C-alpha angles and dihedrals in degrees: 000000000000135000140180100213140287130329118260090201102058097014093221112060129090118244098234124194106237138174129217105242094217104039097027089225110156116222143152122265131179111233091213112038094022094228110156136202135193092222138025095237092064092042093054090049093044093234134129094016123164137189129221093006091125129050130223111344137219129182116255126224118254090250090060092047093051090053087067088067092217114175097224138101112263119209126197118223138172127218 
């Protein structure tokens, strides 16, 4: 699994890179407060977050994440 840092909303969760299982849309989701963002810039600022916008999640492969061309540092972590 991959993340981009810590959540500005709850101050304790990891901002994980997730993927909607049905639509395959890649987004950012806090593993604690479950806030979600369409892009990493908003997630890192803690703005424009939503909840329950996306359905069941899965974790994308690094190749799929890199295709998004996000300009952020991506960290690997293990649960």
